[in-house]
Each structure stands twice: as C-alpha cells, then as structure tokens.
C-alpha positions in Angstrom: 0.1 0.1 0.1 1.5 3.4 -1.1 2.1 5.6 2.0 0.7 9.2 2.2 4.1 10.8 2.3 5.3 8.9 -0.9 2.2 10.3 -2.7 2.9 13.9 -1.4 6.5 13.8 -2.7 5.4 12.5 -6.0 2.8 15.4 -6.4 5.5 18.0 -5.6 7.9 16.5 -8.3 5.1 16.5 -10.9 4.3 20.2 -10.2 7.9 21.3 -10.1 8.9 19.6 -13.4 6.8 21.8 -15.7 8.1 25.0 -13.9 11.7 23.8 -14.4 11.1 23.1 -18.2 9.5 26.5 -18.7 12.5 28.2 -17.1 14.9 26.2 -19.3 12.7 27.2 -22.3 13.0 30.9 -21.5 16.8 30.8 -21.2 17.3 28.7 -24.4 14.8 30.6 -26.7 14.6 34.2 -25.9 11.9 36.2 -27.8 13.2 37.8 -31.1 11.1 40.9 -30.7 12.6 43.3 -28.2 10.4 44.8 -25.7 8.2 41.7 -25.4 10.1 40.0 -22.7 10.9 41.5 -19.4 14.6 41.9 -18.7 16.4 43.0 -15.6 19.0 46.0 -15.7 21.9 43.7 -16.9 20.0 42.5 -20.1 19.2 39.1 -18.6 15.7 37.6 -18.9 13.5 38.1 -15.9 10.6 35.8 -14.9 7.2 37.3 -14.4 3.9 35.8 -13.1 0.6 37.1 -14.0 -0.4 39.8 -11.6 2.9 39.5 -9.6 6.3 40.9 -9.6 9.2 39.9 -11.8 12.5 38.5 -10.7 15.9 38.4 -12.2 18.0 35.3 -13.0 21.4 37.3 -12.3 22.6 38.9 -9.2 22.3 42.7 -9.1 25.7 44.5 -9.4 26.3 48.2 -8.6 26.2 50.5 -11.7 28.0 53.8 -12.1 26.1 56.6 -13.7 27.6 59.7 -15.2 26.8 62.9 -13.5 25.1 65.5 -15.9 27.6 68.1 -17.1 27.6 71.4 -15.1 26.2 74.4 -16.7 28.9 77.1 -17.1 28.8 80.1 -14.8 27.7 83.3 -16.2 30.3 85.8 -17.2 28.9 88.3 -14.5 28.7 85.8 -11.8 30.9 86.0 -8.8 32.1 82.8 -6.8 31.8 84.7 -3.5 28.5 86.5 -4.1 26.3 84.0 -6.0 24.9 84.1 -9.7 23.3 87.6 -9.6 25.0 90.2 -11.8 24.4 92.6 -9.1 27.0 92.2 -6.3 30.0 93.5 -4.4 32.9 94.3 -6.7 35.7 95.5 -4.4 34.6 99.3 -4.3 34.9 99.3 -0.5 35.2 102.2 2.1 38.9 102.2 1.2 37.6 104.7 -1.7 36.1 108.0 -0.9 32.9 106.9 -2.5 31.9 103.2 -2.0 29.3 100.9 -3.4 26.1 99.8 -1.9 26.9 96.1 -1.6 28.2 94.4 1.5 31.9 93.3 1.4 31.3 89.8 2.9 28.7 87.1 2.9 27.4 85.3 5.9 30.1 83.6 8.0 32.9 85.2 6.0 35.9 87.0 7.3 38.0 89.7 5.6 41.3 91.2 6.8 42.7 94.5 5.4 45.8 96.2 5.8 46.2 99.6 4.4 49.3 102.1 4.2 48.4 105.8 3.7 50.4 108.9 2.9 49.4 112.5 2.4 50.9 115.9 2.2 49.3 119.3 3.1 50.4 122.9 2.8 51.7 124.3 6.0 52.2 120.9 7.9 54.3 117.9 7.9 53.4 114.8 5.8 51.4 112.1 7.5 51.8 108.5 6.9 51.2 105.1 8.6 49.3 101.8 8.5 45.6 101.1 9.0 44.2 97.6 10.0 40.6 96.3 9.8 38.7 93.0 10.3 35.2 92.4 8.8 32.7 89.6 9.6 29.6 88.8 7.6 26.8 88.5 10.1 24.2 87.9 7.1 24.7 88.2 3.4 23.7 91.8 3.5 24.9 92.9 7.1 28.5 93.0 8.3 30.6 94.4 11.3 34.0 95.8 11.1 36.5 96.7 13.7 39.3 99.0 12.5 42.5 100.3 14.0 42.8 103.8 12.6 46.0 105.2 11.1 49.1 104.5 13.3 51.1 107.8 12.9 54.7 107.2 12.4 57.7 109.7 12.6 56.2 112.1 15.1 56.4 112.3 18.8 54.0 113.4 21.4 50.3 112.1 21.7 49.3 111.2 18.2 46.2 109.0 19.2 47.8 105.8 18.1 45.7 102.8 19.0 42.4 104.6 18.1 39.7 102.1 17.2 36.5 102.5 15.0 33.4 100.1 15.0 31.5 100.1 11.7 28.1 98.4 11.0 27.1 98.1 7.3 23.5 97.2 6.1 22.7 96.5 2.4 18.8 97.1 2.1 18.2 96.1 -1.4 19.8 95.3 -4.7 19.3 96.9 -8.0 16.2 96.4 -9.9 15.4 97.7 -13.6 15.0 101.2 -12.4 15.7 101.1 -8.7 19.3 101.5 -7.5 20.9 99.3 -4.7 20.7 101.1 -1.4 22.8 100.7 1.8 23.4 102.6 5.1 26.3 102.3 7.5 27.5 103.9 10.7 30.9 104.3 12.2 31.7 105.2 15.8 35.2 106.3 16.9 36.3 104.8 20.1 38.7 107.0 22.1 41.1 104.1 22.9 44.2 105.9 21.5 46.9 107.8 23.3 45.5 111.2 24.5 42.1 110.7 22.8 38.8 111.9 24.2 35.1 111.9 23.2 33.2 109.7 20.7 32.4 110.5 17.2 29.6 109.1 15.1 29.0 109.0 11.4 26.0 108.0 9.3 26.4 107.1 5.6 23.9 106.6 2.7 25.0 104.9 -0.5 23.3 104.0 -3.7 24.7 102.1 -6.7 23.3 101.8 -10.3 24.6 100.0 -13.4 24.5 102.5 -16.1 26.0 100.5 -18.9 27.6 97.0 -19.3 30.6 97.0 -16.8 30.0 100.7 -15.8 28.4 101.8 -12.6 27.6 104.9 -10.8 27.6 105.5 -7.0 26.5 108.4 -4.8 27.4 108.8 -1.2 26.4 111.3 1.6 27.2 111.3 5.3 26.7 113.3 8.3 29.0 113.3 11.3 28.9 114.5 15.0 32.3 115.2 16.4 32.9 115.1 20.0 36.3 115.3 21.7 39.3 114.6 19.6 42.0 112.1 18.7 45.3 112.6 20.6 47.2 115.3 19.0 44.2 117.3 17.9 42.6 120.4 19.4 38.9 119.4 20.3 38.0 123.1 20.7 38.8 123.7 17.0 36.9 120.6 15.7 33.7 121.4 13.8 30.9 119.7 15.9 28.6 119.0 12.9 30.3 117.7 9.7 29.0 116.5 6.3 30.1 115.2 2.9 28.6 114.2 -0.5 29.8 113.1 -3.9 29.4 110.9 -6.9 31.7 108.0 -8.0 32.0 105.8 -11.1 33.7 102.5 -11.8 34.5 100.4 -14.9 35.2 96.7 -14.9 38.0 95.8 -17.5 37.5 92.2 -16.4 36.3 90.1 -13.6 39.7 90.8 -11.9 40.3 94.4 -12.6 38.1 97.4 -11.8 39.0 101.3 -12.0 37.3 103.9 -10.1 36.9 107.8 -10.4 35.3 109.6 -7.3 34.7 113.2 -6.3 34.1 114.2 -2.7 33.0 117.6 -1.4 33.0 117.6 2.5 32.9 120.1 5.2 36.3 121.1 6.8 37.1 119.4 10.0 38.0 122.6 11.9 36.2 125.9 12.2 37.5 128.8 10.0 38.2 126.8 6.9 36.1 126.3 3.7 34.9 123.0 2.3 37.4 120.4 0.9 37.1 119.2 -2.8 38.9 116.0 -3.5 39.4 114.1 -6.8 40.2 110.5 -6.4 41.6 107.9 -9.0 41.6 104.1 -7.9 42.1 100.6 -9.0 41.2 97.3 -7.5 43.1 94.1 -8.8 42.3 90.5 -7.8 45.7 88.7 -7.2 44.3 85.3 -6.1 40.9 83.7 -5.5 40.6 85.4 -2.1 43.1 88.2 -2.2 43.1 91.7 -3.7 45.3 94.8 -4.0 43.8 98.3 -4.1 45.5 101.6 -5.1 44.1 105.1 -4.8 45.5 108.7 -5.4 43.8 111.9 -3.9 44.3 115.2 -5.5 43.1 118.5 -3.7 41.3 120.8 -5.9 41.0 123.9 -3.9 44.4 124.5 -2.3 43.1 124.8 1.3 45.3 124.1 4.2 43.1 121.1 5.4 42.7 119.7 1.9 45.6 117.3 1.0 47.6 118.5 -1.9 48.2 114.9 -2.8 47.7 111.6 -1.0 48.2 108.0 -1.8 47.4 104.7 -0.3 47.5 101.0 -1.0 45.5 98.1 0.4 46.1 94.3 0.7 43.0 92.1 1.6 42.3 88.5 2.2 39.0 86.6 2.8 38.2 83.3 4.2 
C-alpha cells in the first residue's frame, strides 16, 4: 500500500517539473522581438507571473551613472557672491565713495591692511598703516573693527591705537529702475593715546549699473564730532560735519576694476572752507581670495586742510 508521504512527494515532483522546463525554455529561446520579454537592468531575462512581480536570473551589481554636465557660470557671476549680476565688486570704504553692496557674505571674514600717505600745505606729511577686520553676520549685514591710522615719525600724543566700530547694512539690490541702497554707521572709540570723546557718522550709499561693466555711485554722510583724537585740538573741531559726492567704476575684467570719485565735504575745523577732493583708484584680484587696491587723492581747492596729494595701497584676504 502506497504511503501518504510518498504520494505527497510524487505530487511535488510533478508540479516542479513543468516549472523547470518552462524556465529552461525561456533561457534557451529568448523572444526575437525586443520589448516583449521583461529583462533586468543587466540585459538578462526576468521571470514574471501574472499579476505579480518580476525576478531576475542574475545577481544585481552596482552600476555607475555619469553625472550630468555642469552648466557654465555666467560671465557676470561671482563665486563669492552668487549668480546675480548685481553684487559686491571691491569698491569698498577704502575709496572715498563706496558701493552699496556688502563686502562679505554670511560667515565670511576679511582682513585688510592699508598704508596711507598725504601731504598738506603748512604741515608735515602724515603716513602710517591702518588695519581692519570684517565679519559677515548675514549676506547683507556685516560688522567691522578698525585700527585707525598709526602715525609714524612724530612724537607726542598722536592718538595711536584709536579704534572704530562700523556696521554696514545693504537694504536692497538693483532692479530695472531702482538702484541698490545701503546705510552704514561708524563710531570712533577713544582708545588711542591722549584721545577723548566719541564721534558718530551715518552714511547713505546708492549704486546703479549705467552701462555694461559701468556703474555709478552716490554717497552722503553726516557726522557729529565730540572730543578729539590725541594730538588734535578738540575746541577747534567742527561739531557737525558732512560730505557728499558721486563715483564711477568700470570693470575691465572680472579681476580688474577702475574707479573715479569726487568728494566735497565740510572742513574738520572751524574757520576753513569745504574740501574738494578728486580720487583715482584701481582694484585688482591677485588670487581667488586676495586683492590689491590703489588710490590717489588730489586736492582741488588749495586749502590748508585739503591734502595737496595723497596715496594709499591696500591688501585684503578673505576666508
């Protein structure tokens, strides 16, 4: 008598045999018309059951896909300031008239060292270095701490070690008609030798692209002067001061930009007329994160306070 287990085994073999023959048939005779037989990602046949998923006869292996080519950056784009054609182009407060875009982006630092020299009628030449450190609080707002000019070659109280705190805010960028607009304030801190009082300045800046590679700027400021830096007579200082003027720059390339500025400002002391200063400047990128800047000031009025001639050079690095 045939046992039940023997009958069950025979039934399993009978059911498995047709499946095995069907699989071998699929392997030996693939369909001639492409697209009628499911295949896996490697080109091998895949088995499918009606109403169910397919499975591959080969093991999956990792595949490498080529990344799509990157689109070229626009000619006006700046790696530091994004893809917008309206961005900072190194016309900073090193120049008498600056642009209305922030020097640094959020989280970015910039260190600048400047050497200044000027000559005036009836007084000895002044020269010395200036140092500053900027930090981007946001993409449009930065803070700066500056060590004002360290006077060299003169004895007595010269106010060396005087500090200035600067806060700059870019309010909006250019539009079709609307120019970029920014404001910034500067506070003189009497930390220098023999210094007293605190000065405050408020500046207003606009920038507008006039032609390709050519921009115009306009700046105005008001200042309240209190006390004086060491070596200056605070009783002679004009308590309320102001200044205004236009500026223009032209980009010869992404690395080179020239500037022409005119500044008319009140005298710093009572009894003198306004100062009129013409400035010629140049900014040059020397590395991805480094720049050199040059400027020459020419006095136009011959006043004792107005420099007959002045020159300065700046080196900056960003990180």
